[in-house]
ROSE-4610 file (N, C-alpha, C; in Angstrom, 1 decimal, always signed):
// ROSE-4610
residu = [X/X/X/X/X/X/X/X/X/X/X/X/X/X/X/X/X/X/X/X/X/X/X/X/X/X/X/X/X/X/X/X/X/X/X/X/X/X/X/X/X/X/X/X/X/X/X/X/X/X/X/X/X/X/X/X/X/X/X/X/X/X/X/X/X/X/X/X/X/X/X/X/X/X/X/X/X/X/X/X/X/X/X/X/X/X/X/X/X/X/X/X/X/X/X/X/X/X/X/X/X/X/X/X/X/X/X/X/X/X/X/X/X/X/X/X/X/X/X/X/X/X/X/X/X/X/X/X/X/X/X/X/X/X/X/X/X/X/X/X/X/X/X/X/X/X/X/X/X/X/X/X/X/X/X/X/X/X/X/X/X/X/X/X/X/X/X/X/X/X/X/X/X/X/X/X/X/X/X/X/X/X/X/X/X/X/X/X/X/X/X/X/X/X/X/X/X/X/X/X/X/X/X/X/X/X/X/X/X/X/X/X/X/X/X/X/X/X/X/X/X/X/X/X/X/X/X/X/X/X/X/X/X/X/X/X/X/X/X/X/X/X/X/X/X/X/X/X/X/X/X/X/X/X/X/X/X/X/X/X/X/X/X/X/X/X/X/X/X/X/X/X/X/X/X/X/X/X/X/X/X/X/X/X/X/X/X/X/X/X/X/X/X/X/X/X/X/X/X/X/X/X/X/X/X/X/X/X/X/X/X/X/X/X/X/X/X/X/X/X/X/X/X/X/X/X/X/X/X/X/X/X/X/X/X/X/X/X/X/X/X/X/X/X/X/X/X/X/X/X/X/X/X/X/X/X/X/X/X/X/X/X/X/X/X/X/X/X/X/X/X/X/X/X/X/X/X/X/X/X/X/X/X/X/X/X/X/X/X/X/X/X/X/X/X/X/X/X/X/X/X/X/X/X/X/X/X/X/X/X/X/X/X/X/X/X/X/X/X/X/X/X/X/X/X/X/X/X/X/X/X/X/X/X/X/X/X/X/X/X/X/X/X/X/X/X/X/X/X/X/X/X/X/X/X/X/X/X/X/X/X/X/X/X/X/X/X/X/X/X/X/X/X/X/X/X/X/X/X/X/X/X/X/X/X/X/X/X/X/X/X/X/X/X/X/X/X/X/X/X/X/X/X/X/X/X/X/X/X/X/X/X/X/X/X/X/X/X/X/X/X/X/X/X/X/X/X/X/X/X/X/X/X/X/X/X/X/X/X/X/X/X/X/X/X/X/X/X/X/X/X/X/X/X/X/X/X/X/X/X/X/X/X/X/X/X/X/X/X/X/X/X/X/X/X/X/X/X/X/X/X/X/X/X/X/X/X/X/X/X/X/X/X/X/X/X/X/X/X/X/X/X/X/X/X/X/X/X/X/X/X/X]
num = [1/1/1/2/2/2/3/3/3/4/4/4/5/5/5/6/6/6/7/7/7/8/8/8/9/9/9/10/10/10/11/11/11/12/12/12/13/13/13/14/14/14/15/15/15/16/16/16/17/17/17/18/18/18/19/19/19/20/20/20/21/21/21/22/22/22/23/23/23/24/24/24/25/25/25/26/26/26/27/27/27/28/28/28/29/29/29/30/30/30/31/31/31/32/32/32/33/33/33/34/34/34/35/35/35/36/36/36/37/37/37/38/38/38/39/39/39/40/40/40/41/41/41/42/42/42/43/43/43/44/44/44/45/45/45/46/46/46/47/47/47/48/48/48/49/49/49/50/50/50/51/51/51/52/52/52/53/53/53/54/54/54/55/55/55/56/56/56/57/57/57/58/58/58/59/59/59/60/60/60/61/61/61/62/62/62/63/63/63/64/64/64/65/65/65/66/66/66/67/67/67/68/68/68/69/69/69/70/70/70/71/71/71/72/72/72/73/73/73/74/74/74/75/75/75/76/76/76/77/77/77/78/78/78/79/79/79/80/80/80/81/81/81/82/82/82/83/83/83/84/84/84/85/85/85/86/86/86/87/87/87/88/88/88/89/89/89/90/90/90/91/91/91/92/92/92/93/93/93/94/94/94/95/95/95/96/96/96/97/97/97/98/98/98/99/99/99/100/100/100/101/101/101/102/102/102/103/103/103/104/104/104/105/105/105/106/106/106/107/107/107/108/108/108/109/109/109/110/110/110/111/111/111/112/112/112/113/113/113/114/114/114/115/115/115/116/116/116/117/117/117/118/118/118/119/119/119/120/120/120/121/121/121/122/122/122/123/123/123/124/124/124/125/125/125/126/126/126/127/127/127/128/128/128/129/129/129/130/130/130/131/131/131/132/132/132/133/133/133/134/134/134/135/135/135/136/136/136/137/137/137/138/138/138/139/139/139/140/140/140/141/141/141/142/142/142/143/143/143/144/144/144/145/145/145/146/146/146/147/147/147/148/148/148/149/149/149/150/150/150/151/151/151/152/152/152/153/153/153/154/154/154/155/155/155/156/156/156/157/157/157/158/158/158/159/159/159/160/160/160/161/161/161/162/162/162/163/163/163/164/164/164/165/165/165/166/166/166/167/167/167/168/168/168/169/169/169/170/170/170/171/171/171/172/172/172/173/173/173/174/174/174/175/175/175/176/176/176/177/177/177/178/178/178/179/179/179/180/180/180/181/181/181/182/182/182/183/183/183/184/184/184/185/185/185/186/186/186/187/187/187/188/188/188/189/189/189/190/190/190/191/191/191/192/192/192/193/193/193/194/194/194/195/195/195/196/196/196/197/197/197/198/198/198/199/199/199/200/200/200/201/201/201/202/202/202/203/203/203/204/204/204]
x = [+42.9/+42.3/+40.7/+40.0/+38.6/+37.9/+36.7/+35.9/+35.1/+35.2/+34.4/+33.1/+32.3/+30.9/+30.9/+31.9/+31.9/+32.1/+32.9/+33.1/+31.8/+31.1/+29.9/+28.8/+28.8/+27.9/+28.2/+29.5/+29.9/+29.4/+29.4/+28.9/+27.5/+26.7/+25.3/+25.0/+25.7/+25.5/+25.8/+26.8/+27.2/+26.4/+25.6/+24.8/+23.5/+23.0/+21.7/+20.5/+20.8/+19.7/+19.6/+18.4/+18.1/+18.4/+19.0/+19.3/+18.4/+17.9/+17.2/+17.2/+16.8/+16.8/+15.5/+14.9/+13.6/+13.6/+13.0/+12.9/+11.7/+12.0/+10.9/+10.0/+10.6/+9.9/+8.9/+9.4/+8.6/+7.9/+8.2/+7.6/+7.8/+9.0/+9.3/+10.7/+10.8/+12.1/+13.1/+14.3/+15.4/+16.6/+16.6/+17.7/+17.2/+17.6/+17.4/+18.6/+19.0/+20.2/+19.8/+18.6/+18.1/+17.6/+18.0/+17.5/+16.0/+15.5/+14.0/+13.2/+13.7/+13.0/+13.0/+14.1/+14.2/+13.4/+13.4/+12.7/+11.2/+10.7/+9.2/+8.7/+9.6/+9.2/+8.7/+8.8/+8.4/+9.6/+9.3/+10.3/+10.8/+11.9/+12.4/+11.4/+10.8/+9.8/+8.6/+8.1/+6.9/+7.2/+8.4/+8.8/+8.9/+9.4/+9.4/+8.0/+7.2/+5.8/+5.1/+5.3/+4.7/+5.2/+6.4/+7.0/+6.3/+5.4/+4.7/+3.9/+4.0/+3.4/+4.0/+5.3/+6.0/+5.4/+5.1/+4.6/+3.3/+2.5/+1.2/+0.3/+0.4/-0.5/-0.2/+1.0/+1.4/+1.6/+1.5/+1.6/+0.3/+0.4/-0.8/-1.6/-2.9/-3.8/-3.6/-3.3/-3.1/-1.8/-0.9/+0.5/+0.6/-0.4/-0.3/+0.0/-0.7/-0.4/+1.1/+1.6/+3.1/+3.9/+3.6/+4.3/+4.2/+3.0/+2.8/+3.6/+3.7/+4.4/+5.9/+6.4/+7.8/+8.2/+7.4/+7.6/+7.5/+6.6/+6.5/+7.7/+8.2/+9.4/+10.6/+10.7/+11.9/+11.9/+10.7/+10.7/+11.1/+11.0/+11.5/+12.7/+13.3/+14.4/+15.7/+16.5/+17.8/+18.8/+19.9/+21.0/+21.5/+21.6/+22.1/+21.1/+19.9/+18.9/+18.3/+18.3/+17.8/+16.4/+15.5/+14.1/+13.9/+13.4/+13.2/+11.7/+11.3/+10.0/+9.9/+8.8/+8.6/+7.2/+7.2/+5.9/+5.6/+4.4/+3.9/+3.7/+4.5/+4.5/+4.0/+3.0/+2.5/+3.5/+3.9/+4.8/+4.0/+4.7/+4.1/+3.2/+3.3/+2.4/+1.1/+1.1/-0.1/-0.1/+0.9/+1.1/+1.9/+1.8/+2.6/+3.8/+4.9/+6.1/+6.4/+7.0/+7.4/+8.8/+8.9/+10.2/+10.6/+11.8/+12.4/+13.1/+12.8/+13.3/+14.0/+15.2/+15.9/+16.1/+15.6/+15.6/+16.5/+17.2/+18.0/+18.1/+17.9/+18.0/+19.4/+19.7/+21.1/+21.3/+20.2/+20.4/+19.3/+19.9/+19.0/+19.2/+18.2/+18.3/+19.2/+19.4/+20.3/+19.8/+18.4/+17.9/+17.7/+18.3/+18.3/+17.0/+16.2/+14.9/+15.3/+14.8/+15.1/+14.6/+15.5/+15.1/+15.0/+16.0/+16.1/+16.5/+16.0/+16.4/+16.7/+17.6/+18.0/+17.4/+17.1/+16.5/+17.3/+17.5/+18.0/+16.9/+16.6/+15.4/+15.8/+15.3/+15.6/+14.3/+14.2/+13.0/+13.1/+12.2/+12.2/+10.9/+10.3/+9.1/+9.2/+10.3/+10.6/+10.7/+11.4/+11.6/+10.2/+9.4/+8.1/+7.2/+7.3/+6.5/+7.0/+8.3/+8.9/+8.5/+8.4/+8.0/+6.5/+5.7/+4.3/+4.1/+4.9/+4.8/+5.2/+6.3/+6.8/+5.8/+5.0/+4.0/+2.9/+2.5/+1.5/+1.9/+3.2/+3.7/+3.8/+4.2/+4.2/+2.8/+1.8/+0.4/+0.0/+0.3/-0.1/+0.6/+1.8/+2.5/+1.9/+1.4/+0.8/-0.6/-1.3/-2.5/-2.3/-1.2/-0.9/-0.5/+0.3/+0.7/-0.5/-1.5/-2.7/-3.5/-3.7/-4.4/-3.8/-2.4/-1.7/-1.9/-1.8/-1.7/-3.1/-4.2/-5.5/-6.5/-6.7/-7.7/-7.3/-6.0/-5.6/-5.4/-5.1/-4.8/-6.0/-7.2/-8.4/-8.9/-9.0/-9.4/-8.5/-7.2/-6.2/-6.3/-6.6/-6.8/-8.0/-9.1/-10.3/-10.1/-9.3/-9.0/-8.3/-7.3/-6.5/-7.3/-8.2/-9.1/-10.0/-10.6/-11.5/-10.8/-9.6/-8.9/-8.5/-8.2/-7.9/-9.1/-10.3/-11.5/-11.8/-11.5/-11.8/-10.9/-9.8/-8.8/-9.2/-10.1/-10.4/-11.3/-11.1/-11.8/-13.3/-13.5/-14.9/-15.7/-15.2/-15.9/-17.2/-18.3/-19.6/-19.9/-20.3/-20.5/-21.6/-22.6/-23.8/-23.3/-22.2/-21.7/-20.8/-20.5/-19.5/-19.9/-21.1/-21.6/-21.5/-21.9/-21.8/-20.4/-19.5/-18.1/-17.4/-17.7/-17.1/-17.6/-18.9/-19.4/-18.7/-18.5/-17.8/-16.4/-15.8/-14.4/-14.3/-15.3/-15.4/-15.5/-16.4/-16.6/-15.4/-14.7/-13.4/-12.4/-12.3/-11.3/-11.5/-12.8/-13.2/-12.8/-13.1/-12.8/-11.3/-10.5/-9.1/-8.6/-9.2/-8.8/-9.1/-10.2/-10.6/-9.6/-9.1/-8.2/-6.8/-6.4/-5.1/-5.2/-6.4/-6.6/-6.4/-6.9/-6.8/-5.3/-4.6/-3.2/-2.4/-2.7/-2.1/-2.3/-3.5/-3.9/-3.1/-3.0/-2.2/-0.8/-0.2/+1.2/+1.5/+0.5/+0.7/+0.8/+0.3/+0.4/+1.7/+2.6/+3.9/+4.8]
y = [+29.2/+29.5/+29.5/+30.5/+30.5/+29.5/+29.1/+28.2/+29.0/+28.6/+29.3/+28.6/+29.3/+28.8/+27.4/+27.2/+25.9/+24.8/+25.0/+23.9/+23.7/+24.7/+24.6/+23.8/+24.2/+23.6/+22.1/+21.8/+20.4/+19.5/+20.2/+19.5/+19.2/+20.2/+20.0/+18.9/+18.8/+17.8/+16.4/+16.3/+15.0/+14.6/+15.5/+15.1/+14.5/+13.5/+12.8/+13.7/+14.8/+15.6/+16.9/+17.5/+18.8/+20.0/+21.0/+22.3/+23.4/+24.3/+25.4/+26.6/+27.7/+28.9/+29.7/+30.2/+30.9/+32.3/+33.2/+34.6/+34.7/+35.0/+35.1/+36.3/+37.3/+38.6/+38.4/+37.9/+37.8/+36.4/+35.5/+34.2/+33.4/+33.4/+32.6/+32.0/+31.0/+30.3/+31.2/+31.3/+32.1/+31.2/+30.0/+29.1/+27.6/+26.8/+25.4/+24.7/+23.6/+22.9/+22.0/+21.8/+21.0/+19.7/+19.2/+17.9/+17.9/+19.0/+19.1/+18.9/+19.4/+19.2/+17.8/+17.1/+15.7/+14.9/+15.3/+14.6/+14.6/+15.8/+15.9/+15.9/+16.1/+16.0/+17.3/+18.4/+19.7/+20.3/+21.2/+22.0/+23.1/+23.7/+24.8/+25.9/+26.2/+27.3/+27.0/+25.7/+25.3/+25.3/+24.9/+24.8/+26.2/+27.2/+28.5/+29.1/+28.8/+29.3/+28.6/+27.4/+26.6/+27.1/+27.8/+28.2/+29.4/+30.1/+31.2/+30.7/+31.4/+31.0/+29.7/+29.5/+28.4/+27.0/+26.9/+25.6/+25.1/+26.0/+25.6/+24.8/+25.1/+24.5/+23.0/+22.5/+21.1/+20.4/+21.1/+20.4/+19.7/+18.5/+17.8/+18.6/+18.7/+19.5/+19.2/+18.0/+17.6/+18.1/+18.5/+19.0/+20.5/+21.2/+22.6/+23.3/+22.8/+23.4/+23.2/+22.1/+21.9/+22.9/+23.1/+24.0/+25.4/+25.8/+27.2/+27.3/+26.3/+26.4/+26.5/+25.8/+26.0/+27.4/+28.0/+29.4/+30.3/+30.1/+30.9/+30.8/+29.6/+29.4/+30.0/+29.9/+30.5/+32.0/+32.6/+34.1/+34.6/+33.7/+34.0/+33.2/+32.5/+31.7/+32.4/+31.8/+32.3/+32.1/+32.8/+32.6/+31.2/+30.5/+29.1/+28.0/+28.4/+27.4/+26.7/+25.4/+24.6/+24.1/+24.2/+23.8/+22.6/+21.5/+20.2/+19.9/+19.2/+18.7/+17.7/+16.9/+16.0/+16.4/+16.6/+17.0/+16.1/+15.9/+15.2/+16.2/+16.1/+17.0/+16.3/+16.9/+16.3/+16.5/+15.4/+15.5/+15.7/+15.8/+16.1/+15.0/+13.8/+12.7/+12.7/+13.6/+13.7/+12.8/+12.1/+11.3/+12.1/+11.7/+12.4/+11.7/+12.5/+12.0/+12.6/+11.8/+12.2/+12.8/+14.1/+14.8/+15.3/+14.9/+15.4/+16.7/+17.8/+19.1/+19.7/+20.3/+21.1/+22.5/+23.4/+24.9/+25.7/+26.6/+27.5/+28.9/+30.0/+31.3/+31.7/+32.1/+32.5/+34.0/+34.7/+36.2/+36.9/+37.9/+38.7/+40.2/+41.0/+42.4/+43.0/+44.3/+44.9/+44.7/+44.6/+44.4/+42.9/+42.0/+40.6/+39.9/+40.6/+40.0/+39.0/+37.7/+36.7/+37.2/+37.1/+37.6/+36.4/+35.5/+34.3/+33.1/+32.0/+30.7/+29.7/+28.8/+27.7/+26.4/+25.5/+24.2/+23.0/+22.0/+20.7/+19.7/+19.1/+18.3/+16.8/+15.9/+14.5/+13.7/+12.9/+12.0/+10.8/+10.7/+9.6/+8.8/+8.8/+8.1/+6.6/+6.0/+4.6/+4.2/+5.1/+4.9/+4.9/+5.9/+6.0/+4.8/+4.3/+3.1/+1.9/+1.8/+0.6/+0.7/+1.9/+2.0/+1.6/+2.0/+1.7/+0.2/-0.5/-1.9/-2.6/-2.1/-2.7/-2.6/-1.5/-1.3/-2.3/-2.6/-3.6/-4.9/-5.3/-6.6/-6.7/-5.6/-5.6/-5.8/-5.1/-5.3/-6.7/-7.3/-8.7/-9.7/-9.4/-10.2/-10.0/-8.8/-8.6/-9.3/-9.4/-10.1/-11.6/-12.1/-13.5/-13.8/-12.9/-13.1/-13.1/-12.2/-12.1/-13.4/-13.9/-15.1/-16.3/-16.4/-17.5/-17.4/-16.2/-16.1/-16.1/-15.7/-15.6/-16.6/-16.6/-17.4/-18.8/-19.1/-20.5/-21.3/-20.6/-21.3/-21.9/-21.2/-21.8/-23.1/-23.1/-24.4/-25.5/-25.2/-26.3/-26.8/-25.9/-26.3/-27.2/-26.8/-27.6/-29.0/-29.1/-30.4/-31.3/-30.7/-31.4/-31.9/-31.0/-31.4/-32.5/-32.5/-33.5/-34.8/-34.8/-36.0/-36.7/-35.8/-36.3/-37.0/-36.4/-36.9/-38.3/-38.5/-39.7/-40.8/-40.4/-41.4/-42.0/-41.3/-41.7/-42.9/-43.7/-45.0/-44.7/-43.5/-43.1/-42.6/-42.5/-42.0/-42.8/-42.2/-42.9/-43.0/-44.1/-44.4/-43.5/-43.2/-42.4/-41.0/-40.6/-39.2/-39.2/-40.4/-40.4/-39.5/-39.6/-38.9/-37.4/-36.9/-35.5/-35.0/-35.8/-35.4/-35.3/-36.3/-36.3/-35.2/-34.8/-33.7/-32.4/-32.2/-31.0/-31.0/-32.2/-32.3/-31.9/-32.4/-32.1/-30.6/-29.9/-28.5/-27.7/-28.2/-27.5/-27.6/-28.8/-29.0/-28.2/-28.1/-27.2/-25.8/-25.3/-23.9/-23.7/-24.7/-24.6/-24.6/-25.4/-25.5/-24.1/-23.5/-22.2/-21.1/-21.1/-20.2/-20.4/-21.6/-21.9/-21.5/-21.6/-21.2/-19.7/-18.9/-17.5/-17.1/-17.8/-17.5/-17.7/-18.8/-19.0/-17.9/-17.4/-16.3/-15.1/-14.8/-13.6/-13.8/-15.0/-15.2/-15.0/-15.4/-15.2/-13.8/-12.9/-11.4/-10.8/-11.6/-11.1/-11.1]
z = [-18.6/-19.9/-19.7/-20.2/-20.0/-20.9/-20.4/-21.2/-22.3/-23.5/-24.6/-24.8/-25.6/-25.9/-26.6/-27.5/-28.2/-27.2/-26.1/-25.1/-24.4/-24.0/-23.3/-24.1/-25.4/-26.4/-26.6/-26.6/-26.7/-25.5/-24.3/-23.1/-23.2/-23.8/-24.0/-24.9/-26.0/-27.0/-26.5/-25.6/-25.1/-23.9/-23.4/-22.2/-22.6/-21.8/-22.1/-21.7/-21.0/-20.5/-21.4/-21.3/-22.0/-21.1/-21.8/-21.1/-21.7/-20.8/-21.4/-20.4/-20.9/-20.1/-20.4/-19.4/-19.5/-18.9/-19.5/-19.0/-18.1/-16.8/-15.8/-16.0/-16.7/-16.9/-18.1/-19.2/-20.4/-20.6/-19.6/-19.7/-21.0/-21.4/-22.6/-22.7/-23.5/-23.7/-24.4/-23.8/-24.5/-24.9/-24.5/-25.0/-24.8/-25.8/-25.7/-26.3/-25.6/-26.1/-27.3/-27.6/-28.7/-28.3/-27.1/-26.6/-26.4/-25.9/-25.6/-26.9/-28.0/-29.3/-29.6/-29.5/-29.8/-28.8/-27.6/-26.5/-26.7/-27.1/-27.2/-28.6/-29.6/-31.0/-31.6/-30.9/-31.4/-32.1/-33.1/-33.7/-32.8/-33.1/-32.2/-32.1/-33.2/-33.3/-32.4/-32.6/-31.8/-30.3/-30.0/-28.5/-28.0/-28.7/-28.3/-28.1/-29.0/-29.0/-27.7/-27.5/-26.4/-25.0/-25.0/-23.8/-23.2/-23.9/-23.3/-22.1/-21.0/-19.7/-19.2/-19.5/-18.9/-19.3/-20.6/-21.1/-20.6/-20.0/-19.4/-20.4/-21.7/-22.6/-22.9/-22.5/-22.7/-21.4/-20.3/-19.0/-18.6/-18.1/-17.7/-16.7/-16.9/-16.0/-14.5/-14.2/-12.8/-12.2/-13.1/-12.7/-12.8/-13.2/-13.3/-12.0/-10.9/-9.6/-9.2/-9.5/-9.2/-10.0/-11.3/-12.1/-11.6/-11.2/-10.6/-9.3/-8.5/-7.2/-7.5/-8.6/-8.9/-9.3/-10.2/-10.6/-9.4/-8.5/-7.3/-6.5/-6.3/-5.5/-6.1/-7.5/-8.2/-8.0/-8.0/-7.8/-6.4/-5.5/-4.1/-3.7/-4.6/-4.3/-3.9/-3.1/-2.7/-3.7/-3.7/-4.7/-4.5/-5.6/-5.6/-5.3/-5.0/-4.6/-5.8/-5.8/-6.9/-6.5/-7.5/-7.3/-8.2/-7.6/-8.4/-8.4/-9.5/-9.7/-10.8/-10.8/-11.9/-12.5/-13.8/-14.5/-15.7/-15.9/-17.1/-18.3/-19.3/-20.4/-21.7/-22.4/-23.6/-24.8/-25.4/-26.6/-27.9/-29.0/-30.3/-30.8/-30.2/-30.6/-29.8/-28.8/-28.0/-26.7/-26.4/-25.2/-24.2/-22.9/-21.9/-21.5/-21.2/-20.7/-19.4/-18.5/-17.2/-17.2/-16.9/-17.0/-15.6/-15.3/-14.0/-14.3/-13.6/-13.9/-12.7/-13.0/-11.9/-12.4/-11.7/-12.1/-11.1/-11.6/-10.8/-11.4/-10.7/-11.2/-11.5/-12.7/-13.0/-13.3/-13.4/-13.6/-12.7/-12.0/-11.1/-11.4/-11.0/-11.1/-10.0/-10.0/-9.0/-7.6/-7.5/-6.1/-5.9/-6.7/-6.5/-6.9/-7.6/-8.1/-9.2/-9.1/-10.2/-11.6/-12.6/-13.9/-14.9/-14.8/-15.7/-15.0/-15.4/-14.8/-15.8/-15.4/-16.3/-15.8/-16.8/-16.5/-17.0/-16.2/-16.7/-16.7/-17.8/-17.9/-18.3/-17.6/-17.9/-18.0/-19.1/-19.3/-18.3/-17.4/-16.4/-16.6/-17.8/-18.1/-17.8/-18.3/-18.1/-16.6/-15.8/-14.4/-13.7/-14.1/-13.5/-13.8/-15.0/-15.4/-14.6/-14.5/-13.7/-12.3/-11.7/-10.3/-10.2/-11.1/-11.1/-11.2/-12.1/-12.3/-11.0/-10.4/-9.2/-8.0/-8.0/-6.9/-7.1/-8.4/-8.7/-8.2/-8.5/-8.1/-6.6/-5.9/-4.4/-3.8/-4.4/-4.0/-4.1/-5.3/-5.5/-4.5/-4.2/-3.2/-1.8/-1.5/-0.2/-0.1/-1.3/-1.3/-1.1/-1.8/-1.6/-0.1/+0.4/+1.8/+2.8/+2.5/+3.3/+3.2/+2.0/+1.8/+2.5/+2.4/+3.0/+4.5/+5.1/+6.6/+7.2/+6.4/+7.0/+6.4/+5.1/+4.5/+4.3/+4.1/+3.9/+5.2/+6.3/+7.5/+8.1/+8.1/+8.7/+8.0/+6.7/+6.0/+6.3/+6.3/+6.6/+8.0/+9.0/+10.4/+10.5/+9.7/+9.8/+9.3/+8.2/+7.6/+8.6/+9.2/+10.2/+11.3/+11.8/+12.9/+12.5/+11.3/+10.9/+10.7/+10.1/+9.9/+11.3/+12.2/+13.6/+14.2/+13.9/+14.5/+13.9/+12.6/+11.9/+12.4/+13.0/+13.5/+14.9/+15.6/+17.0/+17.0/+18.1/+18.2/+18.6/+19.2/+19.6/+18.5/+17.3/+16.1/+15.8/+15.8/+15.6/+14.1/+13.6/+12.2/+11.7/+12.4/+11.9/+11.6/+12.1/+11.8/+10.5/+10.0/+8.9/+7.7/+7.3/+6.1/+6.4/+7.6/+7.9/+7.9/+8.5/+8.7/+7.3/+6.5/+5.1/+4.3/+4.5/+3.7/+4.1/+5.4/+5.9/+5.4/+5.3/+4.8/+3.4/+2.6/+1.2/+0.9/+1.7/+1.5/+1.9/+2.9/+3.3/+2.3/+1.7/+0.7/-0.6/-0.9/-2.1/-1.8/-0.6/-0.3/-0.4/+0.2/+0.1/-1.3/-2.2/-3.6/-4.3/-4.0/-4.6/-4.2/-2.9/-2.4/-3.1/-3.2/-3.9/-5.4/-6.0/-7.4/-7.5/-6.5/-6.4/-6.3/-5.4/-5.2/-6.5/-7.2/-8.5/-9.5/-9.5/-10.4/-10.1/-8.8/-8.3/-8.7/-8.5/-8.8/-10.3/-11.1/-12.6/-13.0/-12.1/-12.4/-12.2/-11.5/-11.1/-12.3]
């Protein structure tokens, strides 16, 4: 039994991702499952209008080159080839969302020139933010590790050496004041480094 349009539409409605189709010849949206409108907050008419030139007006300026590369690759793509990318798209509120997009040509001319392609779009903004937050925490851990292995070791070694010196029978009384002053400076330096480590730890 063949699959009818109602069945395909029910799959679109049940899916958490957005489906769309774009005409490569006329540069505009020819189909949307409706998820994109909900995702970005535009009306169907606005979305169709924004689709001129492949949504260039709402793509983040820094991602325009990526978008152009995708279109270029689609025009020269092989049958069945899927082109993937992540773009920042401005929503109706004026903020940008990170969208993971998979494109594939589904209609070609007699000479196999790509005519239309379909897109599956998924909002990955939360994942991108989580990755960014994770990188910040990893950087903080690296700084803590560096301080522990480089900056903390030297003051501790100094303290141990000074304490050992104070234990020796040959320690001269006239040097007491100088030794204790050096010990005090080292302890203060150690305390400052520990304070920095605590601050970095609080950022995690």
